[in-house]
C-alpha positions as CSV (number, residue, x, y, z in Angstrom):
1,M,-45.4,18.9,6.3
2,T,-42.9,21.7,5.8
3,E,-39.0,21.2,5.5
4,R,-37.1,23.5,6.2
5,V,-33.2,22.6,6.0
6,D,-30.1,25.2,7.0
7,D,-27.1,24.3,3.9
8,S,-25.9,28.0,4.9
9,D,-21.9,26.4,6.1
10,W,-21.5,24.9,1.9
11,G,-19.5,26.6,0.5
12,S,-20.1,28.8,-3.1
13,D,-18.4,25.5,-5.8
14,N,-21.2,22.8,-6.9
15,V,-19.2,19.7,-5.8
16,I,-19.7,16.0,-7.2
17,A,-17.2,12.8,-6.2
18,T,-15.3,12.6,-9.3
19,G,-13.2,9.7,-9.4
20,E,-10.2,12.3,-10.2
21,S,-7.0,13.0,-7.6
22,S,-7.5,17.4,-8.1
23,H,-9.0,19.2,-5.3
24,R,-10.8,21.7,-7.8
25,Q,-14.9,19.9,-7.3
26,T,-17.5,21.0,-10.1
27,R,-21.0,20.3,-10.7
28,A,-22.1,16.9,-12.3
29,Q,-21.6,16.7,-15.9
30,P,-25.1,15.4,-17.2
31,T,-25.1,11.9,-18.1
32,K,-28.0,10.0,-19.6
33,T,-29.6,9.0,-16.7
34,M,-29.2,12.4,-15.2
35,T,-30.7,14.0,-18.0
36,S,-34.4,12.0,-16.6
37,N,-35.5,14.3,-14.1
38,N,-35.5,11.6,-10.8
39,A,-32.4,13.0,-8.6
40,F,-31.4,9.3,-7.3
41,A,-31.2,7.5,-10.3
42,A,-28.8,10.0,-11.3
43,I,-27.0,9.4,-8.6
44,C,-27.2,6.2,-9.0
45,C,-25.1,6.5,-12.3
46,L,-22.6,9.0,-10.9
47,A,-22.4,6.5,-7.4
48,S,-22.0,3.3,-9.6
49,S,-19.4,5.2,-12.4
50,N,-17.1,7.1,-9.6
51,K,-17.6,3.2,-7.3
52,W,-19.1,5.4,-3.8
53,C,-19.0,3.6,-0.9
54,W,-21.9,2.1,0.1
55,D,-21.4,0.0,3.3
56,L,-23.8,1.1,5.9
57,Y,-21.5,0.7,8.3
58,C,-18.5,1.7,6.5
59,T,-16.1,3.3,9.8
60,T,-13.9,4.9,7.0
61,C,-15.9,7.1,4.8
62,G,-19.2,6.5,6.7
63,H,-21.2,6.5,3.0
64,S,-20.3,10.1,3.2
65,D,-20.7,10.8,-1.3
66,F,-23.9,9.1,-0.2
67,R,-25.4,10.8,2.5
68,N,-23.9,14.8,0.9
69,A,-26.4,13.4,-2.5
70,F,-29.4,12.1,0.1
71,F,-29.4,15.7,2.0
72,Q,-28.9,17.8,-1.6
73,I,-32.0,15.4,-3.0
74,S,-33.5,16.7,0.5
75,L,-33.4,19.7,-0.6
76,G,-35.1,19.2,-3.9
77,R,-32.1,20.0,-5.7
78,H,-31.2,17.8,-8.8
79,P,-26.6,16.9,-9.9
80,S,-27.3,18.4,-13.3
81,R,-28.4,21.7,-11.6
82,E,-26.2,24.7,-11.2
83,D,-27.5,24.4,-6.8
84,W,-26.2,20.6,-7.1
85,K,-23.8,20.5,-3.9
86,P,-22.8,17.3,-2.4
87,K,-20.0,17.8,-0.5
88,T,-20.2,19.2,3.1
89,R,-17.1,22.0,3.9
90,G,-16.1,20.0,8.1
91,R,-19.9,18.6,8.2
92,R,-21.2,15.6,8.8
93,I,-24.5,15.0,7.5
94,D,-26.4,12.9,10.1
95,A,-28.8,10.7,9.9
96,E,-31.9,11.9,11.1
97,Q,-31.6,14.8,9.2
98,L,-32.9,12.5,6.4
99,R,-35.0,9.8,7.5
100,D,-38.0,12.7,8.3
101,S,-37.9,14.1,4.4
102,S,-40.9,13.1,2.2
103,T,-38.8,15.2,0.1
104,L,-36.2,12.5,-0.7
105,H,-38.7,9.5,0.2
106,R,-40.7,10.6,-2.8
107,V,-37.9,11.2,-4.9
108,L,-36.9,7.8,-3.8
109,A,-40.0,6.2,-4.7
110,E,-40.6,7.2,-8.1
111,A,-37.4,6.0,-9.6
112,V,-37.5,3.7,-11.9
113,L,-36.0,0.5,-10.8
114,S,-35.6,-1.1,-14.5
115,T,-33.0,2.2,-15.3
116,I,-31.2,1.4,-13.2
117,A,-30.3,-1.9,-12.6
118,A,-29.5,-1.3,-16.7
119,E,-27.2,1.0,-16.0
120,C,-25.9,0.8,-12.6
121,R,-23.3,-1.8,-11.6
122,F,-24.7,-5.5,-9.8
123,P,-25.0,-5.8,-6.6
124,D,-23.7,-2.4,-6.1
125,Y,-27.2,-0.6,-7.5
126,L,-29.4,-2.8,-4.4
127,G,-27.2,-1.1,-1.9
128,Y,-27.6,1.5,-3.6
129,L,-31.3,1.0,-2.5
130,G,-30.7,0.0,1.1
131,L,-29.1,3.5,1.6
132,G,-32.1,4.4,0.3
133,L,-34.3,2.6,2.6
134,F,-32.5,2.9,5.2
135,Y,-32.4,7.1,5.3
136,T,-36.2,6.6,4.7
137,T,-37.1,4.7,8.2
138,T,-38.9,7.0,9.8
139,C,-41.7,7.6,6.4
140,E,-41.5,4.4,4.8
141,L,-43.2,3.2,8.2
142,Q,-45.4,6.1,7.9
143,E,-46.7,5.7,4.5
144,P,-45.2,2.6,2.5
145,L,-44.2,5.0,-0.6
146,L,-40.4,2.7,-1.2
147,T,-42.7,-0.9,-0.6
148,N,-45.5,0.5,-2.7
149,S,-43.2,1.2,-5.8
150,W,-40.3,-0.1,-5.2
151,G,-41.4,-3.4,-4.8
152,G,-43.6,-4.4,-7.4
153,Q,-40.4,-3.5,-9.4
154,L,-38.1,-5.5,-7.6
155,L,-40.9,-8.2,-8.9
156,E,-40.2,-7.7,-12.5
157,L,-36.3,-8.6,-12.0
158,I,-36.7,-11.7,-10.2
159,P,-37.6,-14.9,-10.9
160,P,-41.3,-15.5,-10.5
161,E,-41.1,-18.4,-8.1
162,S,-37.9,-17.5,-6.2
163,L,-37.7,-16.9,-2.3
164,S,-37.6,-12.6,-2.8
165,A,-40.8,-12.9,-4.5
166,H,-42.9,-14.9,-2.3
167,L,-40.9,-11.7,0.3
168,L,-42.1,-8.7,-1.8
169,A,-45.3,-10.3,-2.1
170,D,-45.9,-10.8,1.6
171,R,-44.7,-7.4,1.6
172,L,-47.1,-6.2,-1.1
173,S,-50.1,-7.9,0.5
174,Q,-49.6,-6.9,4.4
175,T,-50.0,-3.5,5.3
176,A,-48.5,-4.2,8.7
177,T,-45.1,-5.1,6.7
178,R,-42.5,-2.2,4.7
179,L,-39.7,-3.4,2.7
180,T,-36.7,-3.0,4.4
181,W,-32.7,-3.5,3.5
182,E,-32.6,-6.2,4.9
183,D,-34.9,-8.2,2.7
184,L,-32.5,-6.5,-0.6
185,N,-29.7,-9.4,0.6
186,T,-32.2,-12.1,-0.3
187,I,-33.5,-10.2,-3.8
188,E,-29.8,-10.6,-4.9
189,S,-29.3,-14.1,-4.5
190,D,-31.8,-14.2,-6.4
191,I,-31.2,-11.6,-9.4
192,G,-27.5,-13.0,-9.0
193,C,-28.7,-17.1,-9.7
194,N,-31.4,-15.6,-13.0
């Protein structure tokens, strides 16, 4: 499937959420995580250090930093590259634009969760995963890349006999079920008790 996304109304400046009060925005400076090839791991690092909103139902910003970053990933971009433009100029990224992105789905599935967990605040990084699961629901129903990749990786982060371990084992063993953002509540409880 070829994805075509129009980003013609993006400005020429490369921008990120820097946490600075200045309105001048610049391209992301490479960090330890950004030197990896996975754009999702890189935005998780940015989100953690800049305290991006990850509230799925936020009525203030609508987790716009993530929606914009996911849009950039869907275009095949990485935060450390020159073509990264995660801020829109008067344009709101619609969830439907992201839900059909096989590129975003694949990039998220390739993320190494132990690296994200080590470099990002708990439980925030689970919220980042939840947004990823939410925005790739359509693709995940067609092909369970995140269930298969993240399910096994999450199993390594939780106690073996926990409720979430049983939940994940069930998700991985049944082809009809998928990992969902709602599952992360149980996983958060078990990681927090670990």
